mmCIF file of the protein (N, C-alpha, C, O) and its ligand, coordinates in Angstrom:
data_MODEL
# 
_entry.id   MODEL 
# 
loop_
_entity.id 
_entity.type 
_entity.pdbx_number_of_molecules 
1 polymer     1 
2 non-polymer 1 
# 
_entity_poly.entity_id                      1 
_entity_poly.type                           'polypeptide(L)' 
_entity_poly.nstd_linkage                   no 
_entity_poly.nstd_monomer                   no 
_entity_poly.pdbx_seq_one_letter_code       
;(UNK)(UNK)(UNK)(UNK)(UNK)(UNK)(UNK)(UNK)(UNK)(UNK)(UNK)(UNK)(UNK)(UNK)(UNK)(UNK)
(UNK)(UNK)(UNK)(UNK)(UNK)(UNK)(UNK)(UNK)(UNK)(UNK)(UNK)(UNK)(UNK)(UNK)(UNK)(UNK)
(UNK)(UNK)(UNK)(UNK)(UNK)(UNK)(UNK)(UNK)(UNK)(UNK)(UNK)(UNK)(UNK)(UNK)(UNK)(UNK)
(UNK)(UNK)
;
_entity_poly.pdbx_seq_one_letter_code_can   XXXXXXXXXXXXXXXXXXXXXXXXXXXXXXXXXXXXXXXXXXXXXXXXXX 
_entity_poly.pdbx_strand_id                 A 
# 
loop_
_entity_poly_seq.entity_id 
_entity_poly_seq.num 
_entity_poly_seq.mon_id 
_entity_poly_seq.hetero 
1 1  UNK n 
1 2  UNK n 
1 3  UNK n 
1 4  UNK n 
1 5  UNK n 
1 6  UNK n 
1 7  UNK n 
1 8  UNK n 
1 9  UNK n 
1 10 UNK n 
1 11 UNK n 
1 12 UNK n 
1 13 UNK n 
1 14 UNK n 
1 15 UNK n 
1 16 UNK n 
1 17 UNK n 
1 18 UNK n 
1 19 UNK n 
1 20 UNK n 
1 21 UNK n 
1 22 UNK n 
1 23 UNK n 
1 24 UNK n 
1 25 UNK n 
1 26 UNK n 
1 27 UNK n 
1 28 UNK n 
1 29 UNK n 
1 30 UNK n 
1 31 UNK n 
1 32 UNK n 
1 33 UNK n 
1 34 UNK n 
1 35 UNK n 
1 36 UNK n 
1 37 UNK n 
1 38 UNK n 
1 39 UNK n 
1 40 UNK n 
1 41 UNK n 
1 42 UNK n 
1 43 UNK n 
1 44 UNK n 
1 45 UNK n 
1 46 UNK n 
1 47 UNK n 
1 48 UNK n 
1 49 UNK n 
1 50 UNK n 
# 
loop_
_struct_asym.id 
_struct_asym.entity_id 
A 1 
B 2 
# 
loop_
_chem_comp.id 
_chem_comp.type 
_chem_comp.mon_nstd_flag 
UNK 'L-peptide linking' . 
ZN  non-polymer         . 
# 
_pdbx_entity_nonpoly.entity_id   2 
_pdbx_entity_nonpoly.name        ? 
_pdbx_entity_nonpoly.comp_id     ZN 
# 
_pdbx_nonpoly_scheme.asym_id         B 
_pdbx_nonpoly_scheme.entity_id       2 
_pdbx_nonpoly_scheme.mon_id          ZN 
_pdbx_nonpoly_scheme.ndb_seq_num     1 
_pdbx_nonpoly_scheme.pdb_seq_num     101 
_pdbx_nonpoly_scheme.auth_seq_num    101 
_pdbx_nonpoly_scheme.pdb_mon_id      ZN 
_pdbx_nonpoly_scheme.auth_mon_id     ZN 
_pdbx_nonpoly_scheme.pdb_strand_id   A 
_pdbx_nonpoly_scheme.pdb_ins_code    . 
# 
loop_
_atom_site.group_PDB 
_atom_site.id 
_atom_site.type_symbol 
_atom_site.label_atom_id 
_atom_site.label_alt_id 
_atom_site.label_comp_id 
_atom_site.label_asym_id 
_atom_site.label_entity_id 
_atom_site.label_seq_id 
_atom_site.pdbx_PDB_ins_code 
_atom_site.Cartn_x 
_atom_site.Cartn_y 
_atom_site.Cartn_z 
_atom_site.occupancy 
_atom_site.B_iso_or_equiv 
_atom_site.pdbx_formal_charge 
_atom_site.auth_seq_id 
_atom_site.auth_comp_id 
_atom_site.auth_asym_id 
_atom_site.auth_atom_id 
_atom_site.pdbx_PDB_model_num 
ATOM   1   N  N  . UNK A 1 1  ? 10.532 -16.489 -10.678 1.00 0.00 ? 1   UNK A N  1 
ATOM   2   C  CA . UNK A 1 1  ? 11.429 -15.580 -11.400 1.00 0.00 ? 1   UNK A CA 1 
ATOM   3   C  C  . UNK A 1 1  ? 10.682 -14.294 -11.770 1.00 0.00 ? 1   UNK A C  1 
ATOM   4   O  O  . UNK A 1 1  ? 9.508  -14.328 -12.140 1.00 0.00 ? 1   UNK A O  1 
ATOM   5   N  N  . UNK A 1 2  ? 11.361 -13.202 -11.667 1.00 0.00 ? 2   UNK A N  1 
ATOM   6   C  CA . UNK A 1 2  ? 10.808 -11.914 -12.062 1.00 0.00 ? 2   UNK A CA 1 
ATOM   7   C  C  . UNK A 1 2  ? 11.545 -11.434 -13.305 1.00 0.00 ? 2   UNK A C  1 
ATOM   8   O  O  . UNK A 1 2  ? 12.759 -11.603 -13.423 1.00 0.00 ? 2   UNK A O  1 
ATOM   9   N  N  . UNK A 1 3  ? 10.801 -10.832 -14.234 1.00 0.00 ? 3   UNK A N  1 
ATOM   10  C  CA . UNK A 1 3  ? 11.444 -10.288 -15.438 1.00 0.00 ? 3   UNK A CA 1 
ATOM   11  C  C  . UNK A 1 3  ? 11.681 -8.800  -15.258 1.00 0.00 ? 3   UNK A C  1 
ATOM   12  O  O  . UNK A 1 3  ? 10.799 -8.061  -14.823 1.00 0.00 ? 3   UNK A O  1 
ATOM   13  N  N  . UNK A 1 4  ? 12.891 -8.375  -15.602 1.00 0.00 ? 4   UNK A N  1 
ATOM   14  C  CA . UNK A 1 4  ? 13.298 -6.990  -15.432 1.00 0.00 ? 4   UNK A CA 1 
ATOM   15  C  C  . UNK A 1 4  ? 13.773 -6.421  -16.760 1.00 0.00 ? 4   UNK A C  1 
ATOM   16  O  O  . UNK A 1 4  ? 14.434 -7.103  -17.543 1.00 0.00 ? 4   UNK A O  1 
ATOM   17  N  N  . UNK A 1 5  ? 13.426 -5.158  -17.001 1.00 0.00 ? 5   UNK A N  1 
ATOM   18  C  CA . UNK A 1 5  ? 13.947 -4.481  -18.179 1.00 0.00 ? 5   UNK A CA 1 
ATOM   19  C  C  . UNK A 1 5  ? 15.229 -3.764  -17.787 1.00 0.00 ? 5   UNK A C  1 
ATOM   20  O  O  . UNK A 1 5  ? 15.228 -2.873  -16.938 1.00 0.00 ? 5   UNK A O  1 
ATOM   21  N  N  . UNK A 1 6  ? 16.305 -4.165  -18.412 1.00 0.00 ? 6   UNK A N  1 
ATOM   22  C  CA . UNK A 1 6  ? 17.612 -3.561  -18.142 1.00 0.00 ? 6   UNK A CA 1 
ATOM   23  C  C  . UNK A 1 6  ? 18.046 -2.727  -19.330 1.00 0.00 ? 6   UNK A C  1 
ATOM   24  O  O  . UNK A 1 6  ? 17.683 -3.012  -20.471 1.00 0.00 ? 6   UNK A O  1 
ATOM   25  N  N  . UNK A 1 7  ? 18.828 -1.692  -19.050 1.00 0.00 ? 7   UNK A N  1 
ATOM   26  C  CA . UNK A 1 7  ? 19.400 -0.892  -20.126 1.00 0.00 ? 7   UNK A CA 1 
ATOM   27  C  C  . UNK A 1 7  ? 20.902 -0.833  -19.941 1.00 0.00 ? 7   UNK A C  1 
ATOM   28  O  O  . UNK A 1 7  ? 21.401 -0.401  -18.901 1.00 0.00 ? 7   UNK A O  1 
ATOM   29  N  N  . UNK A 1 8  ? 21.608 -1.270  -20.958 1.00 0.00 ? 8   UNK A N  1 
ATOM   30  C  CA . UNK A 1 8  ? 23.069 -1.259  -20.914 1.00 0.00 ? 8   UNK A CA 1 
ATOM   31  C  C  . UNK A 1 8  ? 23.566 0.186   -21.034 1.00 0.00 ? 8   UNK A C  1 
ATOM   32  O  O  . UNK A 1 8  ? 23.127 0.932   -21.910 1.00 0.00 ? 8   UNK A O  1 
ATOM   33  N  N  . UNK A 1 9  ? 24.476 0.566   -20.153 1.00 0.00 ? 9   UNK A N  1 
ATOM   34  C  CA . UNK A 1 9  ? 24.976 1.946   -20.176 1.00 0.00 ? 9   UNK A CA 1 
ATOM   35  C  C  . UNK A 1 9  ? 26.038 2.149   -21.254 1.00 0.00 ? 9   UNK A C  1 
ATOM   36  O  O  . UNK A 1 9  ? 26.420 3.285   -21.536 1.00 0.00 ? 9   UNK A O  1 
ATOM   37  N  N  . UNK A 1 10 ? 26.516 1.072   -21.856 1.00 0.00 ? 10  UNK A N  1 
ATOM   38  C  CA . UNK A 1 10 ? 27.535 1.219   -22.910 1.00 0.00 ? 10  UNK A CA 1 
ATOM   39  C  C  . UNK A 1 10 ? 26.924 1.313   -24.299 1.00 0.00 ? 10  UNK A C  1 
ATOM   40  O  O  . UNK A 1 10 ? 27.264 2.215   -25.065 1.00 0.00 ? 10  UNK A O  1 
ATOM   41  N  N  . UNK A 1 11 ? 26.006 0.371   -24.642 1.00 0.00 ? 11  UNK A N  1 
ATOM   42  C  CA . UNK A 1 11 ? 25.420 0.379   -25.989 1.00 0.00 ? 11  UNK A CA 1 
ATOM   43  C  C  . UNK A 1 11 ? 24.024 1.000   -26.003 1.00 0.00 ? 11  UNK A C  1 
ATOM   44  O  O  . UNK A 1 11 ? 23.508 1.329   -27.071 1.00 0.00 ? 11  UNK A O  1 
ATOM   45  N  N  . UNK A 1 12 ? 23.405 1.163   -24.827 1.00 0.00 ? 12  UNK A N  1 
ATOM   46  C  CA . UNK A 1 12 ? 22.085 1.796   -24.748 1.00 0.00 ? 12  UNK A CA 1 
ATOM   47  C  C  . UNK A 1 12 ? 20.924 0.875   -25.094 1.00 0.00 ? 12  UNK A C  1 
ATOM   48  O  O  . UNK A 1 12 ? 19.773 1.313   -25.094 1.00 0.00 ? 12  UNK A O  1 
ATOM   49  N  N  . UNK A 1 13 ? 21.202 -0.393  -25.387 1.00 0.00 ? 13  UNK A N  1 
ATOM   50  C  CA . UNK A 1 13 ? 20.136 -1.351  -25.713 1.00 0.00 ? 13  UNK A CA 1 
ATOM   51  C  C  . UNK A 1 13 ? 19.385 -1.751  -24.449 1.00 0.00 ? 13  UNK A C  1 
ATOM   52  O  O  . UNK A 1 13 ? 19.964 -1.847  -23.367 1.00 0.00 ? 13  UNK A O  1 
ATOM   53  N  N  . UNK A 1 14 ? 18.072 -1.986  -24.609 1.00 0.00 ? 14  UNK A N  1 
ATOM   54  C  CA . UNK A 1 14 ? 17.262 -2.491  -23.507 1.00 0.00 ? 14  UNK A CA 1 
ATOM   55  C  C  . UNK A 1 14 ? 16.951 -3.948  -23.771 1.00 0.00 ? 14  UNK A C  1 
ATOM   56  O  O  . UNK A 1 14 ? 16.641 -4.328  -24.899 1.00 0.00 ? 14  UNK A O  1 
ATOM   57  N  N  . UNK A 1 15 ? 17.033 -4.761  -22.737 1.00 0.00 ? 15  UNK A N  1 
ATOM   58  C  CA . UNK A 1 15 ? 16.732 -6.182  -22.869 1.00 0.00 ? 15  UNK A CA 1 
ATOM   59  C  C  . UNK A 1 15 ? 16.195 -6.706  -21.543 1.00 0.00 ? 15  UNK A C  1 
ATOM   60  O  O  . UNK A 1 15 ? 16.317 -6.058  -20.504 1.00 0.00 ? 15  UNK A O  1 
ATOM   61  N  N  . UNK A 1 16 ? 15.591 -7.906  -21.603 1.00 0.00 ? 16  UNK A N  1 
ATOM   62  C  CA . UNK A 1 16 ? 14.886 -8.447  -20.440 1.00 0.00 ? 16  UNK A CA 1 
ATOM   63  C  C  . UNK A 1 16 ? 15.698 -9.559  -19.786 1.00 0.00 ? 16  UNK A C  1 
ATOM   64  O  O  . UNK A 1 16 ? 16.189 -10.475 -20.445 1.00 0.00 ? 16  UNK A O  1 
ATOM   65  N  N  . UNK A 1 17 ? 15.819 -9.444  -18.473 1.00 0.00 ? 17  UNK A N  1 
ATOM   66  C  CA . UNK A 1 17 ? 16.527 -10.442 -17.676 1.00 0.00 ? 17  UNK A CA 1 
ATOM   67  C  C  . UNK A 1 17 ? 15.555 -11.077 -16.687 1.00 0.00 ? 17  UNK A C  1 
ATOM   68  O  O  . UNK A 1 17 ? 14.802 -10.373 -16.015 1.00 0.00 ? 17  UNK A O  1 
ATOM   69  N  N  . UNK A 1 18 ? 15.570 -12.405 -16.598 1.00 0.00 ? 18  UNK A N  1 
ATOM   70  C  CA . UNK A 1 18 ? 14.806 -13.092 -15.564 1.00 0.00 ? 18  UNK A CA 1 
ATOM   71  C  C  . UNK A 1 18 ? 15.715 -13.332 -14.373 1.00 0.00 ? 18  UNK A C  1 
ATOM   72  O  O  . UNK A 1 18 ? 16.798 -13.899 -14.517 1.00 0.00 ? 18  UNK A O  1 
ATOM   73  N  N  . UNK A 1 19 ? 15.279 -12.903 -13.200 1.00 0.00 ? 19  UNK A N  1 
ATOM   74  C  CA . UNK A 1 19 ? 16.105 -13.063 -12.007 1.00 0.00 ? 19  UNK A CA 1 
ATOM   75  C  C  . UNK A 1 19 ? 15.218 -13.334 -10.805 1.00 0.00 ? 19  UNK A C  1 
ATOM   76  O  O  . UNK A 1 19 ? 14.056 -12.930 -10.771 1.00 0.00 ? 19  UNK A O  1 
ATOM   77  N  N  . UNK A 1 20 ? 15.773 -14.017 -9.828  1.00 0.00 ? 20  UNK A N  1 
ATOM   78  C  CA . UNK A 1 20 ? 14.998 -14.372 -8.641  1.00 0.00 ? 20  UNK A CA 1 
ATOM   79  C  C  . UNK A 1 20 ? 15.258 -13.415 -7.491  1.00 0.00 ? 20  UNK A C  1 
ATOM   80  O  O  . UNK A 1 20 ? 14.744 -13.618 -6.391  1.00 0.00 ? 20  UNK A O  1 
ATOM   81  N  N  . UNK A 1 21 ? 16.045 -12.381 -7.726  1.00 0.00 ? 21  UNK A N  1 
ATOM   82  C  CA . UNK A 1 21 ? 16.355 -11.435 -6.658  1.00 0.00 ? 21  UNK A CA 1 
ATOM   83  C  C  . UNK A 1 21 ? 15.878 -10.036 -7.059  1.00 0.00 ? 21  UNK A C  1 
ATOM   84  O  O  . UNK A 1 21 ? 15.733 -9.754  -8.249  1.00 0.00 ? 21  UNK A O  1 
ATOM   85  N  N  . UNK A 1 22 ? 15.630 -9.151  -6.075  1.00 0.00 ? 22  UNK A N  1 
ATOM   86  C  CA . UNK A 1 22 ? 15.028 -7.842  -6.338  1.00 0.00 ? 22  UNK A CA 1 
ATOM   87  C  C  . UNK A 1 22 ? 16.008 -6.823  -6.902  1.00 0.00 ? 22  UNK A C  1 
ATOM   88  O  O  . UNK A 1 22 ? 16.716 -6.148  -6.155  1.00 0.00 ? 22  UNK A O  1 
ATOM   89  N  N  . UNK A 1 23 ? 16.043 -6.718  -8.220  1.00 0.00 ? 23  UNK A N  1 
ATOM   90  C  CA . UNK A 1 23 ? 17.003 -5.808  -8.866  1.00 0.00 ? 23  UNK A CA 1 
ATOM   91  C  C  . UNK A 1 23 ? 16.670 -4.339  -8.622  1.00 0.00 ? 23  UNK A C  1 
ATOM   92  O  O  . UNK A 1 23 ? 17.554 -3.484  -8.670  1.00 0.00 ? 23  UNK A O  1 
ATOM   93  N  N  . UNK A 1 24 ? 15.389 -4.042  -8.359  1.00 0.00 ? 24  UNK A N  1 
ATOM   94  C  CA . UNK A 1 24 ? 15.023 -2.631  -8.178  1.00 0.00 ? 24  UNK A CA 1 
ATOM   95  C  C  . UNK A 1 24 ? 15.641 -2.042  -6.910  1.00 0.00 ? 24  UNK A C  1 
ATOM   96  O  O  . UNK A 1 24 ? 15.749 -0.823  -6.775  1.00 0.00 ? 24  UNK A O  1 
ATOM   97  N  N  . UNK A 1 25 ? 16.042 -2.909  -5.989  1.00 0.00 ? 25  UNK A N  1 
ATOM   98  C  CA . UNK A 1 25 ? 16.714 -2.424  -4.777  1.00 0.00 ? 25  UNK A CA 1 
ATOM   99  C  C  . UNK A 1 25 ? 18.146 -2.001  -5.084  1.00 0.00 ? 25  UNK A C  1 
ATOM   100 O  O  . UNK A 1 25 ? 18.761 -1.240  -4.336  1.00 0.00 ? 25  UNK A O  1 
ATOM   101 N  N  . UNK A 1 26 ? 18.658 -2.508  -6.191  1.00 0.00 ? 26  UNK A N  1 
ATOM   102 C  CA . UNK A 1 26 ? 20.066 -2.263  -6.518  1.00 0.00 ? 26  UNK A CA 1 
ATOM   103 C  C  . UNK A 1 26 ? 20.233 -1.034  -7.429  1.00 0.00 ? 26  UNK A C  1 
ATOM   104 O  O  . UNK A 1 26 ? 21.236 -0.325  -7.347  1.00 0.00 ? 26  UNK A O  1 
ATOM   105 N  N  . UNK A 1 27 ? 19.252 -0.795  -8.284  1.00 0.00 ? 27  UNK A N  1 
ATOM   106 C  CA . UNK A 1 27 ? 19.310 0.387   -9.141  1.00 0.00 ? 27  UNK A CA 1 
ATOM   107 C  C  . UNK A 1 27 ? 20.217 0.224   -10.341 1.00 0.00 ? 27  UNK A C  1 
ATOM   108 O  O  . UNK A 1 27 ? 19.855 0.592   -11.458 1.00 0.00 ? 27  UNK A O  1 
ATOM   109 N  N  . UNK A 1 28 ? 21.391 -0.326  -10.109 1.00 0.00 ? 28  UNK A N  1 
ATOM   110 C  CA . UNK A 1 28 ? 22.370 -0.479  -11.171 1.00 0.00 ? 28  UNK A CA 1 
ATOM   111 C  C  . UNK A 1 28 ? 23.118 -1.788  -10.938 1.00 0.00 ? 28  UNK A C  1 
ATOM   112 O  O  . UNK A 1 28 ? 23.557 -2.072  -9.824  1.00 0.00 ? 28  UNK A O  1 
ATOM   113 N  N  . UNK A 1 29 ? 23.258 -2.577  -11.990 1.00 0.00 ? 29  UNK A N  1 
ATOM   114 C  CA . UNK A 1 29 ? 23.949 -3.857  -11.810 1.00 0.00 ? 29  UNK A CA 1 
ATOM   115 C  C  . UNK A 1 29 ? 25.016 -4.042  -12.884 1.00 0.00 ? 29  UNK A C  1 
ATOM   116 O  O  . UNK A 1 29 ? 24.914 -3.522  -13.995 1.00 0.00 ? 29  UNK A O  1 
ATOM   117 N  N  . UNK A 1 30 ? 26.035 -4.795  -12.513 1.00 0.00 ? 30  UNK A N  1 
ATOM   118 C  CA . UNK A 1 30 ? 27.095 -5.164  -13.441 1.00 0.00 ? 30  UNK A CA 1 
ATOM   119 C  C  . UNK A 1 30 ? 26.746 -6.551  -13.957 1.00 0.00 ? 30  UNK A C  1 
ATOM   120 O  O  . UNK A 1 30 ? 26.693 -7.510  -13.187 1.00 0.00 ? 30  UNK A O  1 
ATOM   121 N  N  . UNK A 1 31 ? 26.505 -6.661  -15.272 1.00 0.00 ? 31  UNK A N  1 
ATOM   122 C  CA . UNK A 1 31 ? 25.994 -7.917  -15.824 1.00 0.00 ? 31  UNK A CA 1 
ATOM   123 C  C  . UNK A 1 31 ? 26.473 -8.072  -17.259 1.00 0.00 ? 31  UNK A C  1 
ATOM   124 O  O  . UNK A 1 31 ? 26.841 -7.098  -17.915 1.00 0.00 ? 31  UNK A O  1 
ATOM   125 N  N  . UNK A 1 32 ? 26.461 -9.298  -17.729 1.00 0.00 ? 32  UNK A N  1 
ATOM   126 C  CA . UNK A 1 32 ? 26.830 -9.563  -19.120 1.00 0.00 ? 32  UNK A CA 1 
ATOM   127 C  C  . UNK A 1 32 ? 25.800 -8.967  -20.075 1.00 0.00 ? 32  UNK A C  1 
ATOM   128 O  O  . UNK A 1 32 ? 24.607 -9.240  -19.942 1.00 0.00 ? 32  UNK A O  1 
ATOM   129 N  N  . UNK A 1 33 ? 26.242 -8.162  -21.028 1.00 0.00 ? 33  UNK A N  1 
ATOM   130 C  CA . UNK A 1 33 ? 25.353 -7.591  -22.031 1.00 0.00 ? 33  UNK A CA 1 
ATOM   131 C  C  . UNK A 1 33 ? 25.403 -8.454  -23.288 1.00 0.00 ? 33  UNK A C  1 
ATOM   132 O  O  . UNK A 1 33 ? 26.482 -8.682  -23.834 1.00 0.00 ? 33  UNK A O  1 
ATOM   133 N  N  . UNK A 1 34 ? 24.225 -8.948  -23.765 1.00 0.00 ? 34  UNK A N  1 
ATOM   134 C  CA . UNK A 1 34 ? 24.208 -9.809  -24.962 1.00 0.00 ? 34  UNK A CA 1 
ATOM   135 C  C  . UNK A 1 34 ? 24.567 -9.053  -26.241 1.00 0.00 ? 34  UNK A C  1 
ATOM   136 O  O  . UNK A 1 34 ? 24.887 -9.678  -27.251 1.00 0.00 ? 34  UNK A O  1 
ATOM   137 N  N  . UNK A 1 35 ? 24.518 -7.715  -26.215 1.00 0.00 ? 35  UNK A N  1 
ATOM   138 C  CA . UNK A 1 35 ? 24.858 -6.929  -27.397 1.00 0.00 ? 35  UNK A CA 1 
ATOM   139 C  C  . UNK A 1 35 ? 26.340 -6.548  -27.400 1.00 0.00 ? 35  UNK A C  1 
ATOM   140 O  O  . UNK A 1 35 ? 27.009 -6.646  -28.428 1.00 0.00 ? 35  UNK A O  1 
ATOM   141 N  N  . UNK A 1 36 ? 26.847 -6.111  -26.240 1.00 0.00 ? 36  UNK A N  1 
ATOM   142 C  CA . UNK A 1 36 ? 28.273 -5.777  -26.122 1.00 0.00 ? 36  UNK A CA 1 
ATOM   143 C  C  . UNK A 1 36 ? 29.125 -7.044  -26.039 1.00 0.00 ? 36  UNK A C  1 
ATOM   144 O  O  . UNK A 1 36 ? 30.323 -7.020  -26.322 1.00 0.00 ? 36  UNK A O  1 
ATOM   145 N  N  . UNK A 1 37 ? 28.486 -8.154  -25.646 1.00 0.00 ? 37  UNK A N  1 
ATOM   146 C  CA . UNK A 1 37 ? 29.165 -9.438  -25.435 1.00 0.00 ? 37  UNK A CA 1 
ATOM   147 C  C  . UNK A 1 37 ? 30.287 -9.320  -24.399 1.00 0.00 ? 37  UNK A C  1 
ATOM   148 O  O  . UNK A 1 37 ? 31.361 -9.903  -24.547 1.00 0.00 ? 37  UNK A O  1 
ATOM   149 N  N  . UNK A 1 38 ? 30.005 -8.555  -23.361 1.00 0.00 ? 38  UNK A N  1 
ATOM   150 C  CA . UNK A 1 38 ? 30.922 -8.447  -22.224 1.00 0.00 ? 38  UNK A CA 1 
ATOM   151 C  C  . UNK A 1 38 ? 30.131 -7.912  -21.031 1.00 0.00 ? 38  UNK A C  1 
ATOM   152 O  O  . UNK A 1 38 ? 28.976 -7.511  -21.173 1.00 0.00 ? 38  UNK A O  1 
ATOM   153 N  N  . UNK A 1 39 ? 30.757 -7.911  -19.865 1.00 0.00 ? 39  UNK A N  1 
ATOM   154 C  CA . UNK A 1 39 ? 30.104 -7.379  -18.673 1.00 0.00 ? 39  UNK A CA 1 
ATOM   155 C  C  . UNK A 1 39 ? 30.151 -5.863  -18.680 1.00 0.00 ? 39  UNK A C  1 
ATOM   156 O  O  . UNK A 1 39 ? 31.207 -5.260  -18.869 1.00 0.00 ? 39  UNK A O  1 
ATOM   157 N  N  . UNK A 1 40 ? 28.974 -5.248  -18.469 1.00 0.00 ? 40  UNK A N  1 
ATOM   158 C  CA . UNK A 1 40 ? 28.874 -3.793  -18.431 1.00 0.00 ? 40  UNK A CA 1 
ATOM   159 C  C  . UNK A 1 40 ? 27.891 -3.403  -17.319 1.00 0.00 ? 40  UNK A C  1 
ATOM   160 O  O  . UNK A 1 40 ? 27.180 -4.250  -16.777 1.00 0.00 ? 40  UNK A O  1 
ATOM   161 N  N  . UNK A 1 41 ? 27.866 -2.117  -16.994 1.00 0.00 ? 41  UNK A N  1 
ATOM   162 C  CA . UNK A 1 41 ? 26.862 -1.644  -16.054 1.00 0.00 ? 41  UNK A CA 1 
ATOM   163 C  C  . UNK A 1 41 ? 25.524 -1.490  -16.764 1.00 0.00 ? 41  UNK A C  1 
ATOM   164 O  O  . UNK A 1 41 ? 25.460 -1.046  -17.911 1.00 0.00 ? 41  UNK A O  1 
ATOM   165 N  N  . UNK A 1 42 ? 24.451 -1.866  -16.058 1.00 0.00 ? 42  UNK A N  1 
ATOM   166 C  CA . UNK A 1 42 ? 23.089 -1.751  -16.566 1.00 0.00 ? 42  UNK A CA 1 
ATOM   167 C  C  . UNK A 1 42 ? 22.230 -0.978  -15.576 1.00 0.00 ? 42  UNK A C  1 
ATOM   168 O  O  . UNK A 1 42 ? 22.365 -1.144  -14.364 1.00 0.00 ? 42  UNK A O  1 
ATOM   169 N  N  . UNK A 1 43 ? 21.357 -0.143  -16.092 1.00 0.00 ? 43  UNK A N  1 
ATOM   170 C  CA . UNK A 1 43 ? 20.336 0.515   -15.281 1.00 0.00 ? 43  UNK A CA 1 
ATOM   171 C  C  . UNK A 1 43 ? 19.113 -0.406  -15.243 1.00 0.00 ? 43  UNK A C  1 
ATOM   172 O  O  . UNK A 1 43 ? 18.703 -0.941  -16.273 1.00 0.00 ? 43  UNK A O  1 
ATOM   173 N  N  . UNK A 1 44 ? 18.544 -0.585  -14.071 1.00 0.00 ? 44  UNK A N  1 
ATOM   174 C  CA . UNK A 1 44 ? 17.292 -1.338  -13.955 1.00 0.00 ? 44  UNK A CA 1 
ATOM   175 C  C  . UNK A 1 44 ? 16.151 -0.360  -14.278 1.00 0.00 ? 44  UNK A C  1 
ATOM   176 O  O  . UNK A 1 44 ? 15.804 0.495   -13.464 1.00 0.00 ? 44  UNK A O  1 
ATOM   177 N  N  . UNK A 1 45 ? 15.580 -0.502  -15.474 1.00 0.00 ? 45  UNK A N  1 
ATOM   178 C  CA . UNK A 1 45 ? 14.553 0.435   -15.929 1.00 0.00 ? 45  UNK A CA 1 
ATOM   179 C  C  . UNK A 1 45 ? 13.249 0.226   -15.181 1.00 0.00 ? 45  UNK A C  1 
ATOM   180 O  O  . UNK A 1 45 ? 12.704 1.155   -14.585 1.00 0.00 ? 45  UNK A O  1 
ATOM   181 N  N  . UNK A 1 46 ? 12.747 -1.021  -15.220 1.00 0.00 ? 46  UNK A N  1 
ATOM   182 C  CA . UNK A 1 46 ? 11.509 -1.331  -14.498 1.00 0.00 ? 46  UNK A CA 1 
ATOM   183 C  C  . UNK A 1 46 ? 11.282 -2.839  -14.458 1.00 0.00 ? 46  UNK A C  1 
ATOM   184 O  O  . UNK A 1 46 ? 11.928 -3.615  -15.162 1.00 0.00 ? 46  UNK A O  1 
ATOM   185 N  N  . UNK A 1 47 ? 10.330 -3.217  -13.598 1.00 0.00 ? 47  UNK A N  1 
ATOM   186 C  CA . UNK A 1 47 ? 9.912  -4.614  -13.522 1.00 0.00 ? 47  UNK A CA 1 
ATOM   187 C  C  . UNK A 1 47 ? 8.899  -4.865  -14.647 1.00 0.00 ? 47  UNK A C  1 
ATOM   188 O  O  . UNK A 1 47 ? 7.982  -4.068  -14.843 1.00 0.00 ? 47  UNK A O  1 
ATOM   189 N  N  . UNK A 1 48 ? 9.063  -5.971  -15.385 1.00 0.00 ? 48  UNK A N  1 
ATOM   190 C  CA . UNK A 1 48 ? 8.127  -6.334  -16.446 1.00 0.00 ? 48  UNK A CA 1 
ATOM   191 C  C  . UNK A 1 48 ? 6.975  -7.150  -15.877 1.00 0.00 ? 48  UNK A C  1 
ATOM   192 O  O  . UNK A 1 48 ? 5.807  -6.822  -16.085 1.00 0.00 ? 48  UNK A O  1 
ATOM   193 N  N  . UNK A 1 49 ? 7.319  -8.230  -15.146 1.00 0.00 ? 49  UNK A N  1 
ATOM   194 C  CA . UNK A 1 49 ? 6.293  -9.068  -14.530 1.00 0.00 ? 49  UNK A CA 1 
ATOM   195 C  C  . UNK A 1 49 ? 6.912  -9.938  -13.454 1.00 0.00 ? 49  UNK A C  1 
ATOM   196 O  O  . UNK A 1 49 ? 8.117  -10.188 -13.444 1.00 0.00 ? 49  UNK A O  1 
ATOM   197 N  N  . UNK A 1 50 ? 6.039  -10.403 -12.527 1.00 0.00 ? 50  UNK A N  1 
ATOM   198 C  CA . UNK A 1 50 ? 6.500  -11.298 -11.463 1.00 0.00 ? 50  UNK A CA 1 
ATOM   199 C  C  . UNK A 1 50 ? 6.424  -12.739 -11.926 1.00 0.00 ? 50  UNK A C  1 
ATOM   200 O  O  . UNK A 1 50 ? 6.769  -13.648 -11.173 1.00 0.00 ? 50  UNK A O  1 
HETATM 201 ZN ZN . ZN  B 2 .  ? 25.599 -3.334  -24.136 1.00 0.00 2 101 ZN  A ZN 1 
# 
């Protein structure tokens, strides 16, 4: 699993997601935001660790 820093485009919060696929290739993902408590677009800020 790789940890990624995501930023929600709705609330602006940054949080870490563990995923087994390369999010940096996608640039932007639609994912559940734990702060908005709904699915929103997120910017993939950077990789935290492999
Ligand atoms: Zn959010």
